[in-house]
Structures are given as C-alpha cells and as structure tokens.
N, C-alpha and C positions, 0 to 999 in steps of 0.2 A: 707367739706359737704361731699362726697358722700367714702365710705369704696376705698382705690387705690386696690384692690384686684376685689371690683366691677366693677372696671374700668377697668382693665386688662382682667378681663371676659365679660365684652360688646367689647373693641375692637379683643378680639380673636372670640365673635358671627359672629361680626359682618365687620370683617377685614378678619385675617387669617381665619376663618368657622374651628379654630381646634377646633372640640367640647370637643375633649378628652381632650386635655390643659384647657379649658371653663372648664371642669367637677374639673382637679387639681388645677386650681387655688383658685375657688368657693370653695371648699371641704376645703382648709387650711382654709380661712377667717370662714366659717360657723364653723368649729372645734374649732374658738377660742372664738368667741361669743356665740353659741347656739349649741355646741354638743350633746348635748342630743334628743334637738328637731327636729324630723323627718316631721313637720308639718312647720318648717320657711319656708321663703319663698325664703331664700337661699340652701333651699334640692327643692324647686320649680321650682329654675330657672338653676340649676343643671340639674337636671332631663328631663327639656324643652332640653338643651343641648345633654345631653346622649339619648331621645329619635330620634333627631334631628341625630346624629352619627349613630344611628341604623339604620335610615329608611335611609341615603344614602347607608351605606352597605348592604341593600337590605335585611336585616333584618326586614320584616315588623310585624313579630309575636313581638321582641322586644320591637318594636318602637309605636306598638298598645298598649300592656302592660302600656308603660310608659306615653304614651299621657291619656289613663286613670286615673293614679296616679296623672298627672300633673290639669287635668281638676279635681277630688276630691279636688287637695289643691286649688285650687282659691277661692273661693269665702271666705273660712278662713282665705286666704289673701289679701284679697281687701285694707285693707287700708294698711299693710308693700308692695302690692307692689305700690300701690301710693306715699307713703315714698321713694319709691328707685327711684323715677323719668318713670314711667310707666305707661301708660294710662292702667288702669283695662279693659275697658270694650273692647277696642281694643285688646289685647291682649288675653279675652274670644273670641271672633271671629277665632283672628288665630287660636288659640288652635282648634279652633270647626271643623274649613277649616281644617288643619291637620290632623286630626281625620279621618274626611271623606276622604280625600285623599286617608290615610295610607290603611282602608277599605278597597274602590275602587281597592287599589289593581296601585293607580297611581305613576308613577316613582315621588323621591324625588325633590324637591325642594328647594331653599333657604329661607328662611325666615327670615325678622329682628324684631325684638322687638320693639315693639310699646313706642319708648321714646319719653314724654312729655317734658323732663327740656332743654332748649336751654341749659342750664350749662353742663349739663351733658351729652349734646350731641357734646358738642363744642370740652370736654375734650377727649371721647372715638376718636373721630374726630383726633385730636391734638395726640392720642399716637398710632392711625393706621400710621396717615403720617409718624411720628419717625420712626414706623416700617417699612417704606417705600410697606405695603399695602392699593388699596382701601377701604373707609366705602361702604360698601350695595354690594357691588360685587359679582355674585354669586361662589358659589362654584366650583372648579377645578375635575371636576369629572376622571379627569385622573391622579388624585394625588392620586398614589396607596396607600404611606405610610403617606398621610392624612387619607385615608377614612380607613386604616388597623391599626392606628398607635398603638392598644393596641397591636396588634400579632408582630407588626415587631419594636417595639422602644426596644432599651438598657435597662435594667433595672438596 
C-alpha cells in the first residue's frame, strides 16, 4: 500500500532517529516518482527530517529556515499528507510548536510524525523491531556520529 522507501523513512524517523538517513532514503523515492516537483509531499517530509537534523545539531538558523519551508508546503499538501497516513491537523500543530521552540532557542526534542493509519504504524514498528530499535524513543544526544553524520560519514 505504501512505498517501501517511505516505510524505511518512517522507521528511521521514529526508530533510529537518523534524520540524515531519512533524507537519503526518501530522496531516492522522490527522484523516482516526482523528481522535478519541489512542492511534493516527499520533499516536505524530507525537509521535516532535515529541519530536525539541524535543530538537534544546534543550527537554529538552518532549522528555522527549513521549518518555514515546511510550513509553506503544508497547506498545498493537505490531501497528500492525509493520503500517506499522516494526520494533517496534528502535523500542522507539531510543526507550529516546533517553530516556536526553535525561535525561542529551546533545546532539541525528538518528535513523532502523527501517523493515523494503524496498518502503516504496524509496518513501521515491525521494521523498527527488525532493526532492533525502539519506536518512538528519544534521540541519543550523545551519539556524535548520528548528530554530525554529514561531516563524519565515509563518502
């Protein structure tokens, strides 16, 4: 029902909290299905992950830029968000809340996307279990590699 790469994205987002990998996985899908559409729901989801990546690293300026882009893409993607099993209204609230936290300079806090489709939630949780990670656990802020992956990974 849902693309495999999307389920992987969600498992990274909620399980490993590897937002860099979220970007890599979903970008691959986006480039296959809508490569030129910068307003795509896939781009929106990628940008949410990248926003959290910057926020967790303490790059508030980058996080604020991205959260604003996400909020701009939100309304045009109402139906698409709902069609990928996420609650539009809850997502909108979470993004507005995150923007306020970033603007006030609050410390990063992990967030979950409001998945409303129970079957999708089950698939994501099964993948998290397979990867031996807990769904919904907070990000490990001591994992330097995870936090600075774009600088530390082998290319």
